[in-house]
C-alpha positions, 0 to 999 in steps of 0.5 A: 515063360508063362509070365512073358507069354501073358505079359505080351498077350492082350488079356492084360490090356483087356483086363486093365481097360475094363478096370479103367472103364469101370472106374472112370465112367458113370454111365451104367452101360459103359460100366457093363462094357467095362465088366465085360472087358474084364471078364473077357481078359480073364477068360483069354488069360485062362485059355492062353495059360491052358494052351501053354501047359497043354491042357486044351480041352479043360480050359476051353470048356471052362472058358465057354462056361465063363462066356455063358455066365458072362452073357447071362450077367450082361442080359440081366444087367441090361434089363436092370439098366432099362428098368432104371432108365424107365424110372429115372430117365437117366443112366448116370449113376450119380442120380441113383442115391435113393433106390430104397422103397 
């Protein structure tokens, strides 16, 4: 029952679209969006499994914690992208081959 419910859930679609976006795109902003899609898909999977097993409060609190951590991660990632864009004048990852120094 759980596999059927999660298979037809959009969490799998979100997770795999995030993986595809992360692997195909070379722009740092799109890579962050792909990472965000992956985390949201995993979070939706967690909450739907908790609802199926009648563990509502614990999974929803854990889901909120995952969302807060995700927002903090994206804020730090965007700050890093802005600093890299100021230095290199591009957000393409192919130009970041000498980051040391």
